[in-house]
C-alpha positions, 0 to 999 in steps of 0.5 A, a space after each residue: 500500500 502507498 504511504 507518506 513514509 519516505 524511508 518505507 517507500 524507498 525500501 519498498 522500491 529497492 526491494 521491488 527493483 531487486 526482486 525484478 532485476 532479471 525481468 527488467 533487464 530482459 524487458 530492456 533487451 526485448 524493447 530495444 530489439 523491438 524498436 530496432 525492428 520498427 526502425 529497420 523499415 526505413 534505410 535512413 532511420 535504421 542508421 540510428 543508434 539504439 542504446 538502452 539501460 536499466 537505471 541505477 536505483 540510487 539515481 531513481 530515488 534521487 530523481 523522485 526526491 528532486 521532482 516529486 517528494 516535496 509536492 506529494 508530502 505537501 499535498 499529503 498524497 500517499 505514493 509508491 516511488 516506482 509509479 513516478 519513475 517512468 525511465 527505470 528502463 530507458 532507451 535512447 535513439 540517436 538519429 542523423 537529422 532533426 527531421 528524423 526525430 518526429 518520424 521516429 516518434 510517429 513510428 513508435 506512437 503508431 506501434 506502441 502505447 503512448 503514456 506521455 510525451 515531452 517535446 524538449 525542442 518545442 519547449 526550448 524554442 518557446 523561450 529566449 533565455 533557456 538553454 539545454 539539449 533538444 529532443 523528444 521524450 516518450 513514455 511508452 508501454 506495449 500496445 494492446 496487440 503486443 501485450 497478449 503475444 507470448 514473447 511480450 506478455 510478461 512485460 505488459 505492465 512495464 513502462 519505459 522511456 525513449 529519448 530521441 535526439 540527433 547526433 549533434 543534440 546528443 553531443 550537446 546534452 553531454 556538455 550540457 550535463 557538465 555545466 554545473 550552474 545554469 540558472 543563477 549564473 552571471 549574464 556574460 556566462 549565460 550569453 556564452 552558453 547560449 551562443 554555444 547552444 546556438 552553434 550546435 543548433 546551426 550545425 544540426 540544421 546545416 547537416 540536413 541542409 547539406 544533405 538536401 543540397 547534395 541530393 538535389 545536385 545529384 538529381 539534377 546531374 542524373 537528369 541533365 541532358 546537355 553537358 558543360 564541356 568545361 565542367 570538372 568531373 565530380 562524384 555525380 558525373 562519375 556515378 551517372 556514367 558508371 551506372 550506364 555501364 554497370 547497371 546491376 552494380 551498387 556503387 558505394 558513395 564512399 568508394 566513388 568519392 575516394 576514386 574521383 578524388 584520386 582521378 583528379 589528383 592524377 589529372 584535372 579532367 572534365 566530365 566530357 573527357 572522362 565519358 570519352 575515355 570510358 566510351 572509347 576504351 572500356 570494350 578493350 578492358 572488358 575483353 581483358 577481364 574475360 581473358 582473366 576469368 578464373 585468375 583474377 576478378 576485376 570489379 567495376 572500380 578496377 575496370 574503370 581504373 584500367 580503362 583510364 590507364 589505357 585511354 591516357 597512360 601518361 596521366 593515369 600511370 599510377 592509377 594501377 598498381 605496378 603488377 596490374 600495369 605489367 599484366 595489362 600491358 603484356 596482354 595488350 602486346 599480344 593483341 
């Protein structure tokens, strides 16, 4: 039964947690796995990092005392500490972009039962003098469909908290917790902290803006019909041309970026010149690949390297390893 005896309720809470620690740990693992599965439906959201923990008991009691004890005792309202600890099981989702926060929140609210939510981003944006980390906090439990499933039934009465924030917001939250005094500090310090918070916020927006601009440029490049003869080769040109010759191959953006950078270090070539080299020379390299079958496998990246070398040996001598050049040159001599 609830009471107003803090020491009694503290011990009751410690006993509850101790008696159920295995259940709580298993629930933590199960909820975390469930959330990862829900996010896996989106390639962008599946890139989010999901971590979880069972909160330390002393930390729980300290939080209860700080946030609820005085008010409950003033109102003479009996309590059980566990009813006020919504984050005994806590799950944190670190996503890439600010827009992902609401997208993830919607997925969770559509598939789980929402008890309460706190939009820290909205709260901060409504004030001028406050600073802190942004994010979305959701208090959740299993929905009516899942709580009757055999694998979840044992966890149906366990609530958990999910915190959703971006990588940048998470970095700021770590720093924010290290700032000892935030309410009664000199004005000059408050201004500096606000400036720092604004820098993190700007970084968050810029990351997303850069991604949008990159996608827009990529789309324009792929749809472009007329080519500027003086335009230097870039990753979007490379990908567009390479995919015409290898439509079934998935080109890694990281590998393309590295290869284009290497090409331009050898010779500053245009999109037009790159396209010409590939068009005029790739058939010879594909014949060489056919010759090598059973000995060595040439990936599309390596085929393109050989094609550039064959088309402009002076500029691209070092785009192949020495043993690759010697083997290719020997084959060419016999053609």
